[in-house]
MARZATOR-914938 format. One record per residue (C-alpha): residue number from 0; residue in three letters; x, y, z; chain. Coordinates in Angstrom, 2 decimals. Each point is the difference from the previous one (the first is absolute). Example, Ala and Ser with C-alpha at 12.3 -4.5 7.8 and 13.67 -1.06 7.14 Angstrom:
2
pt pos: 0, code: Ala, px: 12.30, py: -4.50, pz: 7.80, unit: A
pt pos: 1, code: Ser, px: 1.37, py: 3.44, pz: -0.66, unit: A
***
This chain:
337
pt pos: 0, code: Met, px: 124.92, py: 131.55, pz: 123.39, unit: A
pt pos: 1, code: Ser, px: -2.17, py: -0.87, pz: 2.96, unit: A
pt pos: 2, code: Gln, px: 0.44, py: -3.12, pz: 2.09, unit: A
pt pos: 3, code: His, px: -1.92, py: -3.14, pz: -0.94, unit: A
pt pos: 4, code: Ser, px: -2.12, py: 0.10, pz: 3.12, unit: A
pt pos: 5, code: Asp, px: -1.98, py: 3.14, pz: -0.77, unit: A
pt pos: 6, code: Met, px: -0.84, py: -0.96, pz: -3.58, unit: A
pt pos: 7, code: Lys, px: -3.16, py: -2.03, pz: 0.40, unit: A
pt pos: 8, code: Val, px: -0.98, py: -0.78, pz: -3.57, unit: A
pt pos: 9, code: Ser, px: 1.76, py: -0.02, pz: -3.36, unit: A
pt pos: 10, code: Ile, px: -2.37, py: 0.14, pz: -2.96, unit: A
pt pos: 11, code: Ile, px: 1.47, py: -1.28, pz: -3.25, unit: A
pt pos: 12, code: Val, px: -1.48, py: 1.35, pz: -3.23, unit: A
pt pos: 13, code: Pro, px: 1.31, py: -1.45, pz: -3.29, unit: A
pt pos: 14, code: Val, px: -0.62, py: 2.41, pz: -2.89, unit: A
pt pos: 15, code: Tyr, px: -0.13, py: -0.83, pz: -3.68, unit: A
pt pos: 16, code: Asn, px: -1.68, py: 2.40, pz: -2.45, unit: A
pt pos: 17, code: Val, px: -2.90, py: 1.06, pz: 2.22, unit: A
pt pos: 18, code: Glu, px: 0.06, py: 3.77, pz: -0.52, unit: A
pt pos: 19, code: Leu, px: -3.82, py: 0.14, pz: -0.03, unit: A
pt pos: 20, code: Tyr, px: -0.43, py: -1.65, pz: 3.39, unit: A
pt pos: 21, code: Leu, px: 3.17, py: 0.63, pz: 1.97, unit: A
pt pos: 22, code: Glu, px: -0.98, py: 3.31, pz: 1.56, unit: A
pt pos: 23, code: Lys, px: -3.19, py: -1.39, pz: 1.53, unit: A
pt pos: 24, code: Cys, px: 1.96, py: -2.94, pz: 1.39, unit: A
pt pos: 25, code: Leu, px: 2.77, py: 2.10, pz: 1.57, unit: A
pt pos: 26, code: Leu, px: -2.44, py: 2.56, pz: 1.40, unit: A
pt pos: 27, code: Ser, px: -1.80, py: -2.78, pz: 1.87, unit: A
pt pos: 28, code: Leu, px: 3.35, py: -1.08, pz: 1.48, unit: A
pt pos: 29, code: Val, px: 1.36, py: 3.38, pz: 1.08, unit: A
pt pos: 30, code: Lys, px: -3.34, py: 0.67, pz: 1.72, unit: A
pt pos: 31, code: Gln, px: 0.27, py: -3.08, pz: 2.22, unit: A
pt pos: 32, code: Thr, px: -0.99, py: 0.69, pz: 3.61, unit: A
pt pos: 33, code: Leu, px: 2.95, py: -2.18, pz: 1.06, unit: A
pt pos: 34, code: Lys, px: 2.88, py: 2.44, pz: 0.08, unit: A
pt pos: 35, code: Glu, px: 3.04, py: -2.26, pz: 0.40, unit: A
pt pos: 36, code: Ile, px: -0.02, py: -1.31, pz: -3.54, unit: A
pt pos: 37, code: Glu, px: 2.27, py: 0.07, pz: -3.00, unit: A
pt pos: 38, code: Ile, px: -1.24, py: -0.41, pz: -3.55, unit: A
pt pos: 39, code: Leu, px: 2.53, py: -1.65, pz: -2.30, unit: A
pt pos: 40, code: Val, px: -0.98, py: 0.79, pz: -3.58, unit: A
pt pos: 41, code: Val, px: 1.89, py: -2.25, pz: -2.39, unit: A
pt pos: 42, code: Asn, px: -0.07, py: 1.18, pz: -3.61, unit: A
pt pos: 43, code: Asp, px: 0.54, py: -3.23, pz: -1.91, unit: A
pt pos: 44, code: Gly, px: 1.17, py: 1.53, pz: -3.28, unit: A
pt pos: 45, code: Ser, px: -3.11, py: 2.04, pz: -0.87, unit: A
pt pos: 46, code: Thr, px: 0.05, py: 1.80, pz: -3.35, unit: A
pt pos: 47, code: Asp, px: -2.90, py: 2.38, pz: 0.71, unit: A
pt pos: 48, code: Lys, px: -0.27, py: 2.97, pz: 2.39, unit: A
pt pos: 49, code: Ser, px: -0.05, py: -2.14, pz: 3.14, unit: A
pt pos: 50, code: Gln, px: 3.47, py: 1.14, pz: 1.06, unit: A
pt pos: 51, code: Ser, px: -0.87, py: 3.69, pz: 0.05, unit: A
pt pos: 52, code: Ile, px: -3.08, py: -0.76, pz: 2.13, unit: A
pt pos: 53, code: Ile, px: 2.22, py: -1.92, pz: 2.44, unit: A
pt pos: 54, code: Glu, px: 2.44, py: 2.93, pz: 0.13, unit: A
pt pos: 55, code: Asp, px: -2.81, py: 2.48, pz: 0.70, unit: A
pt pos: 56, code: Phe, px: -1.12, py: -2.10, pz: 2.95, unit: A
pt pos: 57, code: Gln, px: 3.56, py: -0.43, pz: 1.22, unit: A
pt pos: 58, code: Asn, px: 0.49, py: 3.75, pz: 0.02, unit: A
pt pos: 59, code: Lys, px: -3.27, py: 0.58, pz: 1.83, unit: A
pt pos: 60, code: Tyr, px: 0.36, py: -2.83, pz: 2.52, unit: A
pt pos: 61, code: Pro, px: 3.76, py: -0.56, pz: 0.35, unit: A
pt pos: 62, code: Asp, px: -0.33, py: -1.74, pz: 3.36, unit: A
pt pos: 63, code: Lys, px: -2.61, py: -2.47, pz: -1.29, unit: A
pt pos: 64, code: Ile, px: 0.59, py: -0.73, pz: -3.67, unit: A
pt pos: 65, code: Phe, px: 3.22, py: -1.69, pz: -1.07, unit: A
pt pos: 66, code: Gly, px: 0.29, py: -0.46, pz: -3.74, unit: A
pt pos: 67, code: Phe, px: 2.24, py: -2.51, pz: -1.75, unit: A
pt pos: 68, code: Val, px: 0.60, py: -0.62, pz: -3.69, unit: A
pt pos: 69, code: Lys, px: 1.10, py: -3.39, pz: -1.30, unit: A
pt pos: 70, code: Glu, px: -0.03, py: -1.71, pz: -3.36, unit: A
pt pos: 71, code: Asn, px: -3.09, py: -1.98, pz: -0.83, unit: A
pt pos: 72, code: Gly, px: -0.07, py: -3.35, pz: 1.76, unit: A
pt pos: 73, code: Gly, px: -3.70, py: -0.60, pz: 0.59, unit: A
pt pos: 74, code: Leu, px: -2.27, py: 0.21, pz: 3.05, unit: A
pt pos: 75, code: Ser, px: 1.79, py: -2.58, pz: 2.17, unit: A
pt pos: 76, code: Asp, px: 3.37, py: 1.58, pz: -0.64, unit: A
pt pos: 77, code: Ala, px: -1.28, py: 3.48, pz: 0.88, unit: A
pt pos: 78, code: Arg, px: -1.61, py: -1.24, pz: 3.21, unit: A
pt pos: 79, code: Asn, px: 3.17, py: -1.85, pz: 0.99, unit: A
pt pos: 80, code: Phe, px: 2.01, py: 3.16, pz: -0.67, unit: A
pt pos: 81, code: Gly, px: -2.26, py: 1.78, pz: 2.49, unit: A
pt pos: 82, code: Ile, px: 0.20, py: -2.80, pz: 2.59, unit: A
pt pos: 83, code: Asp, px: 3.81, py: 0.21, pz: -0.08, unit: A
pt pos: 84, code: Arg, px: -0.13, py: 3.70, pz: 0.87, unit: A
pt pos: 85, code: Ala, px: -2.93, py: 0.07, pz: 2.43, unit: A
pt pos: 86, code: Arg, px: 0.58, py: 1.09, pz: 3.59, unit: A
pt pos: 87, code: Gly, px: -3.44, py: -0.50, pz: 1.50, unit: A
pt pos: 88, code: Glu, px: -1.08, py: -2.62, pz: 2.55, unit: A
pt pos: 89, code: Tyr, px: -2.74, py: -0.99, pz: -2.46, unit: A
pt pos: 90, code: Leu, px: -0.24, py: -0.04, pz: -3.79, unit: A
pt pos: 91, code: Gly, px: -2.97, py: 0.86, pz: -2.18, unit: A
pt pos: 92, code: Phe, px: -0.31, py: -0.27, pz: -3.79, unit: A
pt pos: 93, code: Val, px: -2.19, py: 2.37, pz: -1.97, unit: A
pt pos: 94, code: Asp, px: -0.39, py: -0.23, pz: -3.76, unit: A
pt pos: 95, code: Ser, px: 0.48, py: 3.37, pz: -1.67, unit: A
pt pos: 96, code: Asp, px: -3.39, py: 0.10, pz: -1.73, unit: A
pt pos: 97, code: Asp, px: -1.91, py: -0.74, pz: 3.23, unit: A
pt pos: 98, code: Tyr, px: -0.61, py: 2.15, pz: 3.07, unit: A
pt pos: 99, code: Val, px: -0.79, py: -0.50, pz: 3.67, unit: A
pt pos: 100, code: Ser, px: -2.03, py: 1.56, pz: 2.79, unit: A
pt pos: 101, code: Glu, px: 1.77, py: 2.49, pz: 2.27, unit: A
pt pos: 102, code: Thr, px: -0.18, py: -2.24, pz: 3.07, unit: A
pt pos: 103, code: Met, px: 1.06, py: -3.27, pz: -1.65, unit: A
pt pos: 104, code: Phe, px: 3.54, py: -0.25, pz: 1.32, unit: A
pt pos: 105, code: Glu, px: -0.76, py: 1.45, pz: 3.43, unit: A
pt pos: 106, code: Glu, px: -2.76, py: -2.50, pz: 0.61, unit: A
pt pos: 107, code: Met, px: 1.95, py: -2.98, pz: -1.28, unit: A
pt pos: 108, code: Tyr, px: 3.16, py: 0.96, pz: 1.86, unit: A
pt pos: 109, code: Asn, px: -1.88, py: 0.49, pz: 3.26, unit: A
pt pos: 110, code: Leu, px: -1.82, py: -3.32, pz: -0.34, unit: A
pt pos: 111, code: Ala, px: 3.22, py: -1.86, pz: -0.74, unit: A
pt pos: 112, code: Glu, px: 1.71, py: 1.58, pz: 3.02, unit: A
pt pos: 113, code: Lys, px: -2.99, py: -0.60, pz: 2.28, unit: A
pt pos: 114, code: His, px: -0.07, py: -3.74, pz: -0.71, unit: A
pt pos: 115, code: Asn, px: 3.69, py: -0.52, pz: -0.78, unit: A
pt pos: 116, code: Ala, px: -0.93, py: -1.17, pz: -3.49, unit: A
pt pos: 117, code: Glu, px: 2.34, py: -0.58, pz: -2.93, unit: A
pt pos: 118, code: Met, px: -2.59, py: 0.89, pz: -2.64, unit: A
pt pos: 119, code: Ala, px: -3.00, py: 2.32, pz: -0.18, unit: A
pt pos: 120, code: Ile, px: -2.72, py: -0.32, pz: -2.64, unit: A
pt pos: 121, code: Cys, px: -2.73, py: 2.42, pz: -1.05, unit: A
pt pos: 122, code: Asn, px: -2.88, py: -0.21, pz: -2.45, unit: A
pt pos: 123, code: Leu, px: 0.36, py: 1.47, pz: -3.46, unit: A
pt pos: 124, code: Gln, px: -2.31, py: 1.10, pz: -2.75, unit: A
pt pos: 125, code: Lys, px: 0.21, py: 0.41, pz: -3.74, unit: A
pt pos: 126, code: Val, px: -0.65, py: 3.48, pz: -1.32, unit: A
pt pos: 127, code: Asn, px: -0.32, py: 1.28, pz: -3.55, unit: A
pt pos: 128, code: Glu, px: 1.66, py: 3.06, pz: -1.49, unit: A
pt pos: 129, code: Asp, px: -2.75, py: 2.26, pz: 1.44, unit: A
pt pos: 130, code: Gly, px: 0.68, py: -1.31, pz: 3.49, unit: A
pt pos: 131, code: Ser, px: -3.30, py: -1.88, pz: 0.24, unit: A
pt pos: 132, code: Val, px: 0.17, py: -3.33, pz: 1.82, unit: A
pt pos: 133, code: Thr, px: -0.61, py: -2.86, pz: -2.43, unit: A
pt pos: 134, code: Gln, px: 0.63, py: -2.92, pz: 2.36, unit: A
pt pos: 135, code: Lys, px: 0.61, py: -0.48, pz: 3.71, unit: A
pt pos: 136, code: Leu, px: 2.62, py: -2.68, pz: 0.67, unit: A
pt pos: 137, code: Thr, px: -0.74, py: -1.15, pz: 3.54, unit: A
pt pos: 138, code: Gln, px: 3.02, py: -1.91, pz: 1.26, unit: A
pt pos: 139, code: Leu, px: -0.78, py: -1.76, pz: 3.27, unit: A
pt pos: 140, code: Pro, px: -3.78, py: 0.09, pz: 0.53, unit: A
pt pos: 141, code: Gly, px: -1.05, py: -0.63, pz: 3.59, unit: A
pt pos: 142, code: Phe, px: 3.54, py: -0.02, pz: 1.41, unit: A
pt pos: 143, code: Gln, px: 1.05, py: 1.86, pz: 3.10, unit: A
pt pos: 144, code: Glu, px: 2.88, py: 2.42, pz: -0.02, unit: A
pt pos: 145, code: Lys, px: 2.50, py: -2.48, pz: 1.44, unit: A
pt pos: 146, code: Ile, px: 0.53, py: -3.29, pz: -1.82, unit: A
pt pos: 147, code: Ile, px: 2.37, py: -2.66, pz: 1.32, unit: A
pt pos: 148, code: Leu, px: 1.07, py: -1.93, pz: -3.07, unit: A
pt pos: 149, code: Glu, px: 0.38, py: -3.34, pz: 1.86, unit: A
pt pos: 150, code: Asp, px: -3.69, py: 0.15, pz: 0.91, unit: A
pt pos: 151, code: His, px: -1.25, py: 1.29, pz: -3.36, unit: A
pt pos: 152, code: Leu, px: 2.12, py: -1.67, pz: -2.65, unit: A
pt pos: 153, code: Ser, px: -2.97, py: 0.18, pz: -2.37, unit: A
pt pos: 154, code: Val, px: 1.08, py: 3.63, pz: -0.49, unit: A
pt pos: 155, code: Phe, px: 2.97, py: -1.33, pz: -1.99, unit: A
pt pos: 156, code: Ser, px: -2.28, py: -1.34, pz: -2.72, unit: A
pt pos: 157, code: Asp, px: -2.71, py: 2.66, pz: 0.30, unit: A
pt pos: 158, code: Ile, px: 1.64, py: 3.41, pz: -0.19, unit: A
pt pos: 159, code: Ser, px: 0.90, py: 1.87, pz: -3.16, unit: A
pt pos: 160, code: Tyr, px: 3.72, py: 0.33, pz: -0.47, unit: A
pt pos: 161, code: Phe, px: 0.27, py: 3.65, pz: -1.01, unit: A
pt pos: 162, code: Ala, px: 3.13, py: 1.62, pz: 1.39, unit: A
pt pos: 163, code: Cys, px: -1.63, py: 3.42, pz: -0.01, unit: A
pt pos: 164, code: Asn, px: -2.67, py: -0.32, pz: 2.72, unit: A
pt pos: 165, code: Lys, px: 2.45, py: -1.27, pz: 2.59, unit: A
pt pos: 166, code: Leu, px: 2.61, py: 1.33, pz: 2.39, unit: A
pt pos: 167, code: Phe, px: 2.96, py: -2.29, pz: 0.70, unit: A
pt pos: 168, code: Arg, px: 2.51, py: -0.05, pz: 2.81, unit: A
pt pos: 169, code: Arg, px: 3.28, py: 0.67, pz: -1.72, unit: A
pt pos: 170, code: Glu, px: 1.72, py: -3.12, pz: 1.36, unit: A
pt pos: 171, code: Leu, px: -2.34, py: -2.13, pz: -2.13, unit: A
pt pos: 172, code: Phe, px: 2.08, py: 1.16, pz: -2.97, unit: A
pt pos: 173, code: Ser, px: 3.39, py: -0.61, pz: 1.61, unit: A
pt pos: 174, code: Glu, px: 0.57, py: -3.02, pz: -2.28, unit: A
pt pos: 175, code: Lys, px: -2.78, py: 0.41, pz: -2.54, unit: A
pt pos: 176, code: Arg, px: -0.57, py: 2.13, pz: -3.08, unit: A
pt pos: 177, code: Phe, px: -2.53, py: 0.17, pz: -2.81, unit: A
pt pos: 178, code: Lys, px: 0.98, py: -2.32, pz: -2.82, unit: A
pt pos: 179, code: Lys, px: 1.26, py: 1.85, pz: -3.06, unit: A
pt pos: 180, code: Gly, px: -1.28, py: -0.55, pz: -3.49, unit: A
pt pos: 181, code: Ile, px: -3.24, py: -1.75, pz: 0.88, unit: A
pt pos: 182, code: His, px: -3.60, py: 1.10, pz: -0.10, unit: A
pt pos: 183, code: Phe, px: -2.09, py: -0.56, pz: 3.17, unit: A
pt pos: 184, code: Glu, px: 2.95, py: 0.65, pz: 2.27, unit: A
pt pos: 185, code: Asp, px: -2.41, py: 0.60, pz: 2.92, unit: A
pt pos: 186, code: Ile, px: -1.48, py: -3.50, pz: -0.19, unit: A
pt pos: 187, code: Glu, px: 3.57, py: -1.34, pz: -0.01, unit: A
pt pos: 188, code: Leu, px: 1.34, py: 1.93, pz: 3.00, unit: A
pt pos: 189, code: Ile, px: -2.76, py: 1.18, pz: 2.34, unit: A
pt pos: 190, code: Pro, px: -1.26, py: -3.49, pz: 0.97, unit: A
pt pos: 191, code: Gln, px: 3.57, py: -0.96, pz: 0.94, unit: A
pt pos: 192, code: Ile, px: 0.21, py: 3.10, pz: 2.15, unit: A
pt pos: 193, code: Leu, px: -3.36, py: -0.76, pz: 1.60, unit: A
pt pos: 194, code: Leu, px: 1.23, py: -3.46, pz: 1.02, unit: A
pt pos: 195, code: Asp, px: 2.79, py: 1.71, pz: 1.98, unit: A
pt pos: 196, code: Cys, px: -2.49, py: 2.05, pz: 2.02, unit: A
pt pos: 197, code: Asn, px: -1.51, py: -0.83, pz: 3.37, unit: A
pt pos: 198, code: Ile, px: -2.49, py: 2.82, pz: 0.36, unit: A
pt pos: 199, code: Leu, px: -1.95, py: 1.93, pz: -2.63, unit: A
pt pos: 200, code: Val, px: -2.22, py: 2.99, pz: 0.59, unit: A
pt pos: 201, code: Phe, px: -2.92, py: 1.07, pz: -2.12, unit: A
pt pos: 202, code: Thr, px: -2.01, py: 3.17, pz: -0.44, unit: A
pt pos: 203, code: Pro, px: -3.24, py: -0.10, pz: -2.02, unit: A
pt pos: 204, code: Asn, px: 0.56, py: 3.57, pz: -1.20, unit: A
pt pos: 205, code: Phe, px: 0.32, py: 0.34, pz: -3.78, unit: A
pt pos: 206, code: His, px: 3.25, py: 1.93, pz: 0.15, unit: A
pt pos: 207, code: Tyr, px: 1.44, py: -0.99, pz: -3.36, unit: A
pt pos: 208, code: Gln, px: -1.43, py: 1.28, pz: -3.30, unit: A
pt pos: 209, code: Tyr, px: 1.02, py: -2.22, pz: -2.88, unit: A
pt pos: 210, code: Leu, px: -0.37, py: 1.72, pz: -3.35, unit: A
pt pos: 211, code: Glu, px: -1.41, py: -2.06, pz: -2.82, unit: A
pt pos: 212, code: Arg, px: 1.51, py: 1.69, pz: -3.01, unit: A
pt pos: 213, code: Gln, px: -1.80, py: -0.27, pz: -3.31, unit: A
pt pos: 214, code: Asp, px: 3.28, py: -0.62, pz: -1.79, unit: A
pt pos: 215, code: Ser, px: 1.06, py: -2.84, pz: 2.29, unit: A
pt pos: 216, code: Ile, px: -3.30, py: -1.89, pz: -0.06, unit: A
pt pos: 217, code: Ser, px: 0.28, py: -0.42, pz: -3.74, unit: A
pt pos: 218, code: Lys, px: 3.70, py: -0.80, pz: 0.03, unit: A
pt pos: 219, code: Ser, px: 0.32, py: -3.49, pz: -1.29, unit: A
pt pos: 220, code: His, px: 0.12, py: -3.06, pz: 2.17, unit: A
pt pos: 221, code: Thr, px: 2.67, py: -2.38, pz: -1.28, unit: A
pt pos: 222, code: Met, px: 2.02, py: -3.07, pz: 0.93, unit: A
pt pos: 223, code: Asn, px: 1.44, py: 2.17, pz: 2.82, unit: A
pt pos: 224, code: Gly, px: -2.93, py: -1.27, pz: 2.03, unit: A
pt pos: 225, code: Leu, px: 1.87, py: -3.28, pz: 0.41, unit: A
pt pos: 226, code: Asp, px: 2.10, py: 1.87, pz: 2.59, unit: A
pt pos: 227, code: Ile, px: -2.99, py: -0.36, pz: 2.35, unit: A
pt pos: 228, code: Leu, px: 0.48, py: -3.78, pz: 0.06, unit: A
pt pos: 229, code: Lys, px: 3.77, py: 0.35, pz: 0.43, unit: A
pt pos: 230, code: Ala, px: -0.61, py: 2.35, pz: 2.94, unit: A
pt pos: 231, code: Val, px: -2.34, py: -2.54, pz: 1.60, unit: A
pt pos: 232, code: Glu, px: 2.71, py: -2.68, pz: -0.40, unit: A
pt pos: 233, code: Thr, px: 2.59, py: 2.22, pz: 1.72, unit: A
pt pos: 234, code: Val, px: -2.38, py: 0.65, pz: 2.90, unit: A
pt pos: 235, code: Glu, px: -0.74, py: -3.73, pz: 0.27, unit: A
pt pos: 236, code: Thr, px: 3.71, py: -0.76, pz: 0.40, unit: A
pt pos: 237, code: Tyr, px: 0.27, py: 2.66, pz: 2.73, unit: A
pt pos: 238, code: Phe, px: -3.16, py: -1.26, pz: 1.72, unit: A
pt pos: 239, code: Asn, px: 1.36, py: -3.54, pz: 0.15, unit: A
pt pos: 240, code: Lys, px: 3.11, py: 1.25, pz: 1.81, unit: A
pt pos: 241, code: Ser, px: -1.98, py: 2.22, pz: 2.38, unit: A
pt pos: 242, code: Arg, px: -1.34, py: -0.79, pz: 3.47, unit: A
pt pos: 243, code: Phe, px: -3.41, py: -0.52, pz: -1.62, unit: A
pt pos: 244, code: Ser, px: 1.15, py: -2.77, pz: -2.35, unit: A
pt pos: 245, code: Gln, px: -2.38, py: -2.52, pz: 1.59, unit: A
pt pos: 246, code: His, px: -3.07, py: 2.12, pz: -0.83, unit: A
pt pos: 247, code: Lys, px: -0.59, py: -1.44, pz: -3.46, unit: A
pt pos: 248, code: Glu, px: -3.55, py: 1.37, pz: -0.17, unit: A
pt pos: 249, code: Ala, px: 1.20, py: 3.61, pz: 0.15, unit: A
pt pos: 250, code: Leu, px: 2.46, py: -0.65, pz: -2.81, unit: A
pt pos: 251, code: Lys, px: -2.64, py: -1.72, pz: -2.14, unit: A
pt pos: 252, code: Asn, px: -2.36, py: 2.95, pz: 0.46, unit: A
pt pos: 253, code: Phe, px: 2.76, py: 2.41, pz: -0.98, unit: A
pt pos: 254, code: Gln, px: 0.63, py: -2.05, pz: -3.15, unit: A
pt pos: 255, code: Ile, px: -3.71, py: 0.11, pz: -0.81, unit: A
pt pos: 256, code: Leu, px: -0.48, py: 3.74, pz: 0.57, unit: A
pt pos: 257, code: Glu, px: 3.21, py: 1.28, pz: -1.60, unit: A
pt pos: 258, code: Gly, px: 0.95, py: -2.86, pz: -2.32, unit: A
pt pos: 259, code: Val, px: -3.45, py: -0.71, pz: -1.35, unit: A
pt pos: 260, code: Tyr, px: -2.35, py: 2.95, pz: 0.54, unit: A
pt pos: 261, code: Thr, px: 2.51, py: 2.88, pz: -0.33, unit: A
pt pos: 262, code: Phe, px: 1.51, py: -1.70, pz: -3.03, unit: A
pt pos: 263, code: Leu, px: -3.39, py: -0.57, pz: -1.64, unit: A
pt pos: 264, code: Ala, px: -1.00, py: 3.62, pz: 0.64, unit: A
pt pos: 265, code: Tyr, px: 3.12, py: 1.01, pz: -1.95, unit: A
pt pos: 266, code: Leu, px: -0.57, py: -2.62, pz: -2.69, unit: A
pt pos: 267, code: Ala, px: -3.44, py: 1.41, pz: -0.79, unit: A
pt pos: 268, code: Phe, px: 1.64, py: 3.08, pz: -1.54, unit: A
pt pos: 269, code: Val, px: 2.76, py: -1.73, pz: -1.97, unit: A
pt pos: 270, code: Lys, px: -0.27, py: 1.35, pz: -3.53, unit: A
pt pos: 271, code: Lys, px: 1.39, py: -2.79, pz: -2.19, unit: A
pt pos: 272, code: Asp, px: -1.85, py: -3.31, pz: -0.29, unit: A
pt pos: 273, code: Ser, px: 3.26, py: -1.92, pz: -0.28, unit: A
pt pos: 274, code: Asp, px: 1.28, py: 1.56, pz: 3.25, unit: A
pt pos: 275, code: Phe, px: -3.30, py: -0.79, pz: 1.70, unit: A
pt pos: 276, code: Tyr, px: 0.18, py: -3.68, pz: -0.87, unit: A
pt pos: 277, code: Lys, px: 3.70, py: -0.32, pz: 0.85, unit: A
pt pos: 278, code: Met, px: -0.59, py: 1.65, pz: 3.37, unit: A
pt pos: 279, code: Ser, px: -3.02, py: -2.10, pz: 0.80, unit: A
pt pos: 280, code: Gln, px: 2.12, py: -3.09, pz: -0.71, unit: A
pt pos: 281, code: Val, px: 2.57, py: 1.23, pz: 2.54, unit: A
pt pos: 282, code: Leu, px: -2.82, py: 0.55, pz: 2.49, unit: A
pt pos: 283, code: Asp, px: -1.27, py: -3.55, pz: -0.58, unit: A
pt pos: 284, code: Asp, px: 3.48, py: -1.31, pz: 0.75, unit: A
pt pos: 285, code: Phe, px: 0.21, py: 2.16, pz: 3.13, unit: A
pt pos: 286, code: Val, px: -3.36, py: -1.28, pz: 1.25, unit: A
pt pos: 287, code: Ser, px: 0.90, py: -3.64, pz: -0.59, unit: A
pt pos: 288, code: Thr, px: 3.54, py: 0.31, pz: 1.46, unit: A
pt pos: 289, code: Lys, px: -1.48, py: 1.52, pz: 3.17, unit: A
pt pos: 290, code: Ser, px: -2.77, py: -2.65, pz: 0.05, unit: A
pt pos: 291, code: Leu, px: -2.67, py: 2.69, pz: 0.15, unit: A
pt pos: 292, code: Lys, px: -3.42, py: -1.49, pz: -0.71, unit: A
pt pos: 293, code: Thr, px: -2.67, py: 1.96, pz: -1.86, unit: A
pt pos: 294, code: Lys, px: -2.32, py: -0.60, pz: 2.95, unit: A
pt pos: 295, code: Glu, px: 2.53, py: 1.58, pz: 2.41, unit: A
pt pos: 296, code: Ile, px: 0.38, py: 2.99, pz: -2.30, unit: A
pt pos: 297, code: Leu, px: -3.78, py: 0.48, pz: -0.24, unit: A
pt pos: 298, code: Gln, px: -0.45, py: -0.43, pz: 3.75, unit: A
pt pos: 299, code: Phe, px: 2.88, py: 2.32, pz: 0.94, unit: A
pt pos: 300, code: Asn, px: -0.98, py: 2.30, pz: 2.88, unit: A
pt pos: 301, code: Arg, px: 1.44, py: 3.47, pz: 0.44, unit: A
pt pos: 302, code: Phe, px: -0.67, py: 1.70, pz: 3.35, unit: A
pt pos: 303, code: Gly, px: -2.33, py: -2.87, pz: 0.84, unit: A
pt pos: 304, code: Lys, px: -2.26, py: 0.47, pz: -3.04, unit: A
pt pos: 305, code: Asn, px: -0.09, py: -1.87, pz: -3.29, unit: A
pt pos: 306, code: Tyr, px: 2.21, py: 2.10, pz: -2.26, unit: A
pt pos: 307, code: Leu, px: -1.64, py: -0.83, pz: -3.30, unit: A
pt pos: 308, code: Leu, px: -3.50, py: 0.81, pz: 1.27, unit: A
pt pos: 309, code: Ser, px: 1.19, py: 3.37, pz: 1.32, unit: A
pt pos: 310, code: Leu, px: 1.04, py: 1.16, pz: -3.49, unit: A
pt pos: 311, code: Pro, px: -1.99, py: 2.06, pz: -2.51, unit: A
pt pos: 312, code: Leu, px: -1.97, py: -2.06, pz: -2.53, unit: A
pt pos: 313, code: Lys, px: 2.34, py: 0.72, pz: -2.92, unit: A
pt pos: 314, code: Lys, px: 3.08, py: -1.26, pz: 1.86, unit: A
pt pos: 315, code: Lys, px: -1.86, py: -2.96, pz: 1.46, unit: A
pt pos: 316, code: Ser, px: -1.15, py: -1.07, pz: -3.50, unit: A
pt pos: 317, code: Tyr, px: 3.52, py: 0.35, pz: -1.39, unit: A
pt pos: 318, code: Tyr, px: 1.55, py: -2.17, pz: 2.72, unit: A
pt pos: 319, code: Leu, px: -2.70, py: -2.67, pz: -0.24, unit: A
pt pos: 320, code: Leu, px: 0.24, py: -0.20, pz: -3.80, unit: A
pt pos: 321, code: Tyr, px: 3.76, py: -0.27, pz: 0.36, unit: A
pt pos: 322, code: Phe, px: -0.06, py: -2.77, pz: 2.64, unit: A
pt pos: 323, code: Phe, px: -2.48, py: -2.02, pz: -2.03, unit: A
pt pos: 324, code: Gly, px: 2.14, py: 0.16, pz: -3.11, unit: A
pt pos: 325, code: Phe, px: -1.87, py: 2.51, pz: -2.18, unit: A
pt pos: 326, code: Arg, px: 3.12, py: 1.94, pz: -0.94, unit: A
pt pos: 327, code: Gly, px: -0.82, py: 0.50, pz: -3.68, unit: A
pt pos: 328, code: Leu, px: -3.35, py: 1.47, pz: 1.03, unit: A
pt pos: 329, code: Ile, px: 1.76, py: 2.35, pz: 2.43, unit: A
pt pos: 330, code: Arg, px: 2.28, py: 1.26, pz: -2.80, unit: A
pt pos: 331, code: Arg, px: -2.97, py: 0.66, pz: -2.26, unit: A
pt pos: 332, code: Leu, px: -1.86, py: 1.88, pz: 2.73, unit: A
pt pos: 333, code: Ile, px: 3.05, py: 2.05, pz: 0.92, unit: A
pt pos: 334, code: Ser, px: 0.91, py: 0.94, pz: -3.59, unit: A
pt pos: 335, code: Arg, px: -3.53, py: 1.38, pz: -0.39, unit: A
pt pos: 336, code: Asn, px: 0.48, py: 2.41, pz: 2.88, unit: A
***
């Protein structure tokens, strides 16, 4: 095995029953222009042909692809398994049904090294099964490549907390892991990691292609969505112990974006009426416990612009109906769709 120093990036790929998409994902990783990488492919108890695809790649690219098989423990567990075995200076996480551009890790590594940053962020876009772009998810509009967190704490409440469009200095994980057994593990962990950073770097390139699978869009939204609010609570506790604990505004904005808007976006697709009403009750309690006023939620700015006004009409209408108490109407409109 090579020394730590010459392994620049470890890419961790959890795999669970993705035989249809895995090859495209792994091809995009073995073709990276950055040569000093290792790709840790963690088969988390797949029951389909994923393992034989991993073995094919391992045989073809023995110096790049390192396959592991473990019993099923979920996404967080598989990622943590990879973190424990990674040798790179930086860690990246790629979901096994997505794929990336060939220069993603070279550009992000070079930027991080150039500015001595702990985290690099790129733009990402949603693609459908044909590979056509369905939505561009711009992450830090108008930001320069180097961002000093002290001077731009608004980033904490503005960015999207995907793990997959970021590169992390490995030390950030020296005492942290993804939380097992929860949904929305990224919203739980990545903000805590961000608060430990001094310098972030950003590239506006859309390096990460996030596949919107037909089968996962329709998969039911359930009470699991309550994990979003639990994640926000965990981050709040960490924030209040951090060097930024005095910056209450940043925390409030995080609670509004993730605790209210992200949660409501999930709630819109909850199948059962009874779950919908139970979850909206929990949200009401969250909002009142945090003393968030409807006016503050409506006036919330993201990247300096009113968030609600920036949304498509359908979403805007849904949020407004919700905030003004027309929940029964929302359910009737949604069940018609």
